[in-house]
N, C-alpha and C positions, 0 to 999 in steps of 0.2 A: 296534803294532796299531791298526787303524782300522776304523770302521764303513763298510760299502760300500753305502750307500743312494745310489749315484751315478746319474748320467744314463745310464750304460752299461746299466742294467737295462731300457731300452726294447726291447732285442733279445730276442725269445723264444728259448727253448732250441732250438726247431726251426730258427729262422733261424741261430743260432750254429752248429749242426751243419752246416747247408748251407754256411756260409762256411768252416768248418773243413774240410769235405770237399773243397771247391774248392782250398783252399790246399795240402792234402796231396796231392791228385791232380796238381796242377801240378808237384809235385816227384817224384811217383812213390813217395811215402813211405806207410808204414803207421803206425798209432797203436795203442798199448796203454794201458790205464789200470789203476791200482791204487787201489781205493776201500776206505775204512773207514767213516766216519760216513755217507757217501752210499749205502752198501749196494747199489750197482749202478745207481743213478739215471743216472750218466754213460754207462755202457755201454748202458743201455736207451734213453737219448735218442739216442745215436749210431746204434744199430741200428734205431731207428724210421724212419730215413731210407732209402728204397729205394736200393739200390746200395751200401750201406755196406760190403759185403764187399770193395769195391775199395780201401778206405782204413782200415777198422777191423779190426785183427788179432785182439785179444783183450782181455778184461777180467778182473781179479782182484778178488774181494771178500775182503778180508783183515781181518775185523772184530776178531778176537782177536789178541793179541800173538803167540801160537803160530803163527797163520796167516801173519802178517807174516814171521816167521822161516822157516817151512817152505816157503811158496810163493814168497817174494820174496828170501829170503836176508838179511833185515835182521838184523844181529847183535843177539842178546838183550841183551848188555851196553850197546849203544847205547840200546835201549829203556829199560833200567833207569836209565841215567845221565840221559837227557833226558826220558823219558816218551814214551808212544806218540803223544801230541799235541805234536809239536815239529817245527821246521823240519828238524832233523837226520834224524828218522825219515821225514818226507815226502820228503826228498831220497833217502834210502836206498830207499824204496818205489819212487820213479820210476826209479832206477837198476836196481833188481831187476826191474821190469816190462820194461825193455829187455833185460836179461840172459836173461830167461826167455820171450822172444818173438822174433819175426822183425821187430819194429817198429823204426823209426828215431826215433820220437817217443813220449814217454810223459808222462802226468800222474798225480799221486798226490794223494789227499785223506785227511787224518786229522783228526778233531776231536771236539768235545763238543757234540752236538746237543741234549742235555737230555731231560727237564727237570732231571735230577740229574747229578752227576758233575763239576760245576764247582768250582773253587777260587778263592781271591783272585787268584792269579797267572794262572790259566787259567779264566776264567768260562765259563758255558754260552754257547755261540755261538762260541767260539774254534775256528777251523779253520786248519790248516796245509796249505799246498800245495807241491808240487814238480813241476817240469816239466823234462824232459830233451829237448833238441832239438839235433841235429847236433853232439853232443859238449859242448854247454854245459848247465850246470845253473842253474836259477832256482828260488827259493823265496820264500815270504812267508807271513805270518800275518795273518788278518783276524778280526774279531769281528762276527758278524751278530746282529741282533735277531730277536725273534719266537719262536714255539713251535718244537717239534722239526721239524715239517714245513717251516716257513719257513726254518729254518737249513739243512736238508738241500737244499732247492731252491735257495737262494741260493748255497750252496757249489758245487753242480753247475754252475749258470749261470756263476759266477765262474771256475771251473776251465776251462770251455770258452771263455769270452770271453778270458781271459788267454792261453791256448794259441794262439788265433787271432791275437791281437795279436803274440805272440812270433814266430809263423811269418811274419807280414807283415814284421816288423822284420828277419828273417834273409834277405831277398831278396838 
């Protein structure tokens, strides 16, 4: 786990969505997202961009464990074994978003935005990400600083930034 106060944050969420839109449209691909701690911020950012219906297929806000299971097909035993905030669950959420949509690309975010809910192993600010692109799965864990709003905004920005990078790498 690492802090992500990196130089990549110079891109606004709006610019990231524009880059992402271009990368997806070049391939004729659609995107879906599965969000927990970001509560729809990613879908909102994507659909703020005019013409997003050309590349944004749908978003799932699966805040509860039951929603992750019911809407995305995440196995309840997987959540019990690893916790909702885990790479395993983020991967399963990304895969579920693809299975339950017409998208070719998905991203998933699950984390602890705070101010409570943290543990010594998973402190407040811990966010797990999953990305499914062209049959490949990617996942990582980051820890963001700041209050609830800052953690959620940083998580949304990172999810979009990394998805754009992964798409560029799959040229």
